[in-house]
C-alpha positions as CSV (number, residue, x, y, z in Angstrom):
1,X,4.1,-10.6,8.7
2,X,3.3,-6.9,8.7
3,X,-0.2,-6.0,9.7
4,X,-2.0,-3.7,7.3
5,X,-5.2,-1.7,7.4
6,X,-7.5,-2.7,4.6
7,X,-10.3,-0.3,3.4
8,X,-13.2,-1.5,1.3
9,X,-14.1,0.7,-1.6
10,X,-17.5,-0.4,-2.9
11,X,-20.6,0.8,-4.7
12,X,-24.0,1.4,-3.1
13,X,-27.3,2.5,-4.5
14,X,-29.9,1.6,-7.0
15,X,-30.5,2.1,-10.7
16,X,-32.8,5.0,-11.4
17,X,-33.1,8.7,-10.8
18,X,-33.5,10.1,-7.3
19,X,-37.3,9.8,-7.4
20,X,-37.3,6.2,-8.7
21,X,-34.8,4.9,-6.1
22,X,-36.4,6.6,-3.1
23,X,-35.9,5.7,-0.2
24,X,-32.6,4.3,-1.4
25,X,-29.9,6.4,-3.1
26,X,-28.7,6.6,-6.7
27,X,-25.4,4.8,-7.5
28,X,-22.5,6.1,-5.4
29,X,-19.1,5.0,-4.2
30,X,-18.9,4.1,-0.6
31,X,-17.0,5.8,1.0
32,X,-17.0,8.5,-1.7
33,X,-14.3,10.5,0.1
34,X,-11.7,8.0,1.5
35,X,-8.7,9.2,3.4
36,X,-5.9,6.7,4.3
37,X,-2.3,6.7,5.2
38,X,0.6,5.3,3.1
39,X,1.0,1.6,3.4
40,X,-2.7,1.0,3.8
41,X,-4.5,-1.3,1.3
42,X,-7.7,-0.6,-0.6
43,X,-10.0,-3.4,-1.9
44,X,-12.0,-2.0,-4.8
45,X,-15.0,-4.2,-5.5
46,X,-18.7,-4.1,-6.2
47,X,-21.9,-6.1,-6.8
48,X,-24.6,-5.6,-9.4
49,X,-27.5,-7.3,-11.0
50,X,-28.9,-8.4,-14.4
51,X,-32.4,-8.5,-13.1
52,X,-33.0,-5.2,-11.3
53,X,-36.7,-4.5,-11.2
54,X,-38.1,-1.0,-10.5
55,X,-41.5,-1.9,-12.0
56,X,-45.0,-1.5,-10.6
57,X,-45.8,-1.1,-7.8
58,X,-43.1,1.6,-7.3
59,X,-43.2,1.4,-3.5
60,X,-42.2,4.8,-2.0
61,X,-40.6,5.9,-5.3
62,X,-41.9,6.0,-8.8
63,X,-41.5,3.1,-11.2
64,X,-38.8,3.0,-13.9
65,X,-35.1,2.6,-14.0
66,X,-33.7,5.7,-15.6
67,X,-30.0,5.2,-16.4
68,X,-27.6,3.9,-19.0
69,X,-27.4,0.5,-20.5
70,X,-29.8,-2.4,-20.8
71,X,-32.9,-2.0,-18.6
72,X,-32.7,-3.9,-15.4
73,X,-28.9,-4.1,-15.3
74,X,-26.5,-2.6,-12.7
75,X,-23.0,-1.9,-13.8
76,X,-20.1,0.1,-12.4
77,X,-16.5,0.7,-13.2
78,X,-13.6,2.9,-12.0
79,X,-11.6,5.3,-14.1
80,X,-9.4,8.1,-12.9
81,X,-10.3,11.7,-13.7
82,X,-8.1,14.9,-13.4
83,X,-10.3,16.4,-10.6
84,X,-13.7,16.3,-9.0
85,X,-15.5,18.3,-11.6
86,X,-14.4,16.5,-14.8
87,X,-16.7,13.8,-16.2
88,X,-14.3,12.0,-18.5
89,X,-11.4,9.7,-17.8
90,X,-7.7,10.6,-18.0
91,X,-5.7,8.8,-20.7
92,X,-3.7,5.9,-19.1
93,X,-0.4,7.7,-19.7
94,X,-1.6,10.6,-17.5
95,X,-3.2,8.5,-14.8
96,X,-1.5,7.8,-11.5
97,X,-4.0,5.9,-9.4
98,X,-3.3,2.5,-10.9
99,X,0.2,3.2,-12.4
100,X,1.7,4.1,-9.0
101,X,-0.2,1.5,-7.0
102,X,1.3,-1.8,-5.9
103,X,-1.0,-4.7,-6.7
104,X,-1.4,-7.2,-3.8
105,X,-4.2,-9.3,-5.2
106,X,-6.4,-9.7,-8.3
107,X,-9.1,-12.4,-8.7
108,X,-7.2,-14.5,-11.2
109,X,-3.7,-15.3,-9.9
110,X,-1.8,-14.7,-13.2
111,X,1.8,-13.9,-13.1
112,X,3.1,-10.5,-14.3
113,X,0.1,-8.2,-13.7
114,X,1.1,-4.7,-14.7
115,X,-0.5,-1.4,-13.7
116,X,-2.0,-1.2,-17.2
117,X,-3.8,-4.6,-16.5
118,X,-5.2,-3.2,-13.3
119,X,-6.5,-0.1,-15.1
120,X,-8.1,-2.2,-17.9
121,X,-9.8,-4.5,-15.4
122,X,-11.2,-1.6,-13.4
123,X,-12.3,0.3,-16.4
124,X,-14.1,-2.8,-18.0
125,X,-15.7,-3.9,-14.7
126,X,-13.6,-7.1,-14.9
127,X,-14.6,-8.0,-18.4
128,X,-10.9,-7.9,-19.3
129,X,-8.4,-9.0,-16.8
130,X,-5.3,-7.8,-18.7
131,X,-4.1,-6.4,-21.9
132,X,-1.9,-9.2,-23.3
133,X,-2.9,-12.8,-24.0
134,X,0.4,-13.9,-22.6
135,X,-0.6,-12.6,-19.2
136,X,-4.1,-13.9,-18.9
137,X,-5.0,-16.0,-21.9
138,X,-8.8,-15.8,-22.7
139,X,-9.5,-12.9,-20.4
140,X,-7.3,-10.3,-22.3
141,X,-8.1,-7.4,-24.6
142,X,-6.4,-9.4,-27.3
143,X,-8.6,-12.5,-26.9
144,X,-12.1,-11.2,-26.1
145,X,-14.7,-9.3,-28.1
146,X,-14.9,-5.6,-27.5
147,X,-16.5,-4.5,-24.2
148,X,-19.8,-2.6,-24.8
149,X,-19.3,1.1,-24.1
150,X,-22.2,0.9,-21.6
151,X,-20.7,-2.3,-20.0
152,X,-23.8,-4.3,-21.0
153,X,-21.6,-7.4,-21.7
154,X,-19.4,-6.9,-18.6
155,X,-20.0,-8.8,-15.4
156,X,-22.6,-7.2,-13.0
157,X,-20.3,-7.8,-10.1
158,X,-16.5,-7.4,-9.8
159,X,-14.3,-8.9,-7.1
160,X,-11.9,-6.1,-8.0
161,X,-8.4,-5.8,-6.7
162,X,-6.4,-5.2,-3.5
163,X,-4.0,-2.4,-4.1
164,X,-1.6,-0.2,-2.1
165,X,-2.0,3.2,-3.6
166,X,0.9,5.7,-3.6
167,X,0.7,9.0,-1.6
168,X,-1.4,11.4,-3.5
169,X,-4.9,12.6,-4.3
170,X,-7.0,10.7,-6.8
171,X,-10.4,11.4,-8.3
172,X,-12.4,8.7,-10.2
173,X,-15.8,8.1,-11.7
174,X,-18.0,5.3,-13.1
175,X,-18.4,6.1,-16.8
176,X,-21.7,4.4,-17.1
177,X,-23.5,6.1,-14.2
178,X,-22.7,9.6,-15.1
179,X,-25.3,11.4,-17.2
180,X,-28.1,14.0,-17.1
181,X,-30.7,11.7,-15.6
182,X,-28.6,10.3,-12.8
183,X,-26.3,11.9,-10.3
184,X,-22.7,11.4,-11.3
185,X,-21.0,8.5,-9.5
186,X,-17.7,10.0,-8.4
187,X,-15.2,9.4,-5.6
188,X,-12.0,10.7,-4.1
189,X,-9.1,8.8,-2.5
190,X,-6.5,10.8,-0.5
191,X,-3.4,8.9,0.6
192,X,-1.3,10.8,3.1
193,X,2.2,10.0,4.3
194,X,2.2,7.9,7.5
């Protein structure tokens, strides 16, 4: 069996603006600038909460939980962008991060995962596992209610996926944690030829 280097791509930080989260940080990908060589694997995953509390007393920071979505909830997702300065996702047919990646593992061992399923799972924070009911039954876009645009009905945590990305440069964001009151949650993955 060939040995592979596995990199963990996760989320760190706390809900709120920079003053409210002090001495922690606002949501961020960790690492937010990941450089790997071809053949390496990336495990994209994160944890969150439905009971985050930035109430009184505020500790070192101020009270409050500025941000998107239901108060007290942490959510993240990953969608590809064209470059580091854009704040909206690429359409799936223009994206390459997931379409060119080889899927090594996803949390539910269904047969026939496609790159589109991976992109849907990452974009919905695991609310959907795939597009077609034939692939993953009750966890598909066809069989579940619509995911909330702020991910309020999505899981707080996501075991993610283990992928082998193709050589290239990829930029991505979390669509929920990306507005005027919070620093944009962005990341970059560079895959170089071995």
